[in-house]
N, C-alpha and C positions, 0 to 999 in steps of 0.2 A: 470573809475567809478567816479561818481560825489561825492562831499563832502557830500551832503544830503544822498545819497545812502549808503555811508560808515558808516555814523552815525546810520543809520537804521539798518544795519547789525550788528554793535557793540551793539546796544541796544537789538537786537533780540538774540545775542549770550549770552549777560548777563542775560537775562530773562531765557534763556534756562539752563544755568549753575546753576543759583540761583534755578530754579525748581528741577534740579536733585539733588543738595545738600540738598535742603529742604526735600527731600523724604528719604535721608540717615540719619538714626538716630544713632547718636554716643552715646554710654553709657559707663559710668565709672563704673566699676565693680572690685571686688577683687577676685583673683584666688590663692589659696594656699598662702595667705597673701600678695600677690603682686598686687598693683593697676595697672590696664590697662584700655585702652579704646578699645571699639570694635563696629563694625557695624554689627556683627552677631545677628541674632534675636533670636536664641535658645541656650540653655545651651549645647546641644549636639554638635552644630557647634562650640562652643568656646572650648569645651573639645578636639574635633577632631583636630582643628587648633593647639592647643598647644601640640599635640601628647600624650595626656594623656589617650587616649581611647584604648590602646593596652593592651592585656593580661587581667588579672583580676583586676577590679578596682571598687570602690564605690564612689558615689558623694553625697555630702551634700550641700544643699542650704539654706542659713540663718539658719543654726543649724538643719535642717531637712533632714534625709536620703531619697533620691529620687530613686525609682525603675528605672533601666536603660530603661525600656519600656516607661517611661514618659519623658526622657530627650529631645527627639526630638519635643515634644509639649510644653515644658516648656519655656515660653518666657523670654528673658533677660529684666531686669528692672534696672533702674539707682540705684546704690548702692548695687547691689545684691552681696552676698558673697558666693563664691563657693569654696568648698574644695574637692580635689579629692585624694583618697588614692589608691595606688597600692598594691596589694596583692603580698607579697614575699614568695616563698616557701623555704623550707630548712628543716633541721632536725638535 
């Protein structure tokens, strides 16, 4: 393969990778007091990924209690503060 052709392939790959990375939105959020970065787009996906969606739980976002039925539609935004509380039975 010629030098010119190799440079053209490298430039094409670079543009392709930059295009893919440009579409991935990395957000810094806080979950239960810990800062983390995520590419997930919804609160439900973050909660699921962290294993916090098992059993009975409640989710608060920026100080507001969010119904579980809304978590899958609630979009992640930079700086979002998420608190997940697990219900513990006992007596």
